N, C-alpha and C positions, 0 to 999 in steps of 0.2 A: 516484687520482681520488676526490673526496669524495662520499659518498652523499647523495642528496637526501633531505630530511626528507619523510616521507609527509604528504599533505594530507588532513585529515579532511573528510568530506562536509559537516559542519556549518559548517566554516570557509568552504567554497565557497558554501554557501547564504547565509551572512551577507554574504559579499563581493558576491554577486549582488544581495542586498537593498539594500546600500548603493549599488551602481551604479544599480540601477533606482529608487532612492529610494522603496522600498516600506516602509511602516511595520511591517508584520508579517512576520517571517521565515517563519512558518508558511504564509503566503499564497504566498511564493516556493517553499517546499517542495512545496506542493500543485500548483503550476503545473509544477514540474520533474518530479514524479511522473507527472502526467497526460500530459506530453509524452513520457514514456518508455513509455507503454502500447503494447503490440503486440497486434494481433488476428489470429486468434482467441486467446482466453485463458480461463483458468478463474477462477471466483469461488467463494468458499467460505462455508459456513454451518455452525453447530453448534447443537444436536446433529445427528447424521446416521448414515448406515449404515457409513461408513469408520471403522475402529477404530485409534486410536493406542496406542502401547506403554503409556502411563500411564493408560489407561482413558477418555480423552476421545474423543469421536466428532465426525465432521464429514461433510458431503456437499459436492458440488461441482456446478457447472453451467458449460457452455460459452457464452460470449458472443462474438459475431462482429464487433461494432462498438461505438463509444463510446456510442451511444444505448442499446443492450442492457446495456452495462456500467453506465451511470448508473441504469437501471431496476432492475437487480439489486442495486446498492448501496443504493438507496432502499428496496428491499423486505427488507433485512436481510442480504444477502450481504456478504462482506468480500473484500478484495484478496488476503489471505494466510490460511493456516490459523491461525497464531498470533493474528491479528486476530479471526478468527471465534470461536476458543476464548475469547479475552478478552471479546468482546461477549456471549457466552453466559453467562459467569461474572458479568457485570454485571447480568444480568436477574434 
């Protein structure tokens, strides 16, 4: 039996964008990411009290619904630790 070729998430996003006739692939990616949110969840900010191996620091907060998530993101928190570290380095 032949192995199926793995499908990249970017290919799936582009396919959804074409089907939905959405001009911006990023818009579809944002919708897909938001629909995958599960609550409660953590959001992250850097710098903070938690230490990473390479000297970077971060902190976190628990949000219980989409409204709290949106408020946290608007106030500088990020969905992942790498995003929080990158945002801190851009400042």
